[in-house]
C-alpha positions in Angstrom: -120.1 -98.7 -30.9 -119.0 -96.9 -34.1 -120.6 -93.7 -35.5 -122.9 -94.9 -38.5 -122.0 -91.7 -40.2 -118.2 -92.8 -40.3 -119.3 -95.4 -42.7 -121.1 -93.2 -45.1 -117.7 -91.6 -45.6 -115.5 -94.3 -45.6 -117.6 -96.3 -47.9 -118.1 -93.5 -50.5 -116.8 -94.5 -54.1 -115.5 -90.9 -54.6 -112.1 -89.7 -53.7 -112.0 -88.3 -50.1 -110.5 -84.9 -51.7 -113.8 -84.6 -53.9 -116.2 -85.5 -51.0 -114.4 -83.0 -48.5 -114.6 -80.3 -51.1 -118.3 -80.4 -51.1 -119.0 -80.5 -47.5 -120.3 -77.5 -45.7 -118.0 -76.0 -42.8 -120.4 -77.5 -40.2 -120.2 -80.9 -41.9 -116.6 -80.7 -42.2 -116.2 -80.1 -38.5 -118.7 -82.8 -37.5 -116.8 -85.4 -39.8 -113.5 -84.3 -38.1 -114.8 -84.9 -34.8 -116.3 -88.3 -35.8 -112.9 -89.3 -37.3 -110.9 -88.1 -34.2 -113.3 -90.0 -31.9 -112.8 -93.2 -34.2 -108.9 -92.6 -34.1 -109.0 -92.5 -30.5 -110.2 -96.0 -30.2 -108.1 -99.3 -29.7 -109.0 -100.3 -33.2 -110.0 -97.5 -35.5 -111.5 -98.2 -38.9 -109.2 -98.9 -42.0 -108.9 -95.4 -43.8 -109.9 -93.2 -40.7 -106.3 -91.7 -40.7 -106.1 -91.0 -44.0 -109.6 -89.2 -44.1 -108.6 -87.3 -40.8 -105.5 -86.1 -42.3 -107.3 -84.9 -45.6 -110.0 -83.3 -43.7 -107.6 -81.5 -41.5 -105.8 -80.3 -44.6 -109.2 -79.1 -46.2 -109.9 -77.4 -42.9 -106.8 -75.4 -43.0 -107.1 -74.4 -46.6 -110.4 -72.9 -45.9 -109.1 -71.1 -42.8 -106.4 -69.7 -45.0 -108.8 -68.7 -47.7 -109.7 -65.2 -47.8 -113.4 -66.3 -48.4 -113.4 -69.7 -46.5 -114.2 -71.3 -49.6 -114.0 -75.1 -50.0 -110.9 -76.3 -52.1 -110.9 -79.0 -54.9 -113.7 -79.9 -57.5 -117.1 -78.5 -56.9 
């Protein structure tokens, strides 16, 4: 069974970069986990790979930032 939280993100009308920049560190980590689990299935949801790639980039930006701040629009 697919995680219902995944569909909240995949169906969001905003651009992934905008959504990811607004997530707390904990929510970003949770989303990465949900996306990774989805990608580990035989039939991942359409868009999961793109969201995962962008979420990893956001996580890396935050890790490299001196204050761990989100990147993008806020």
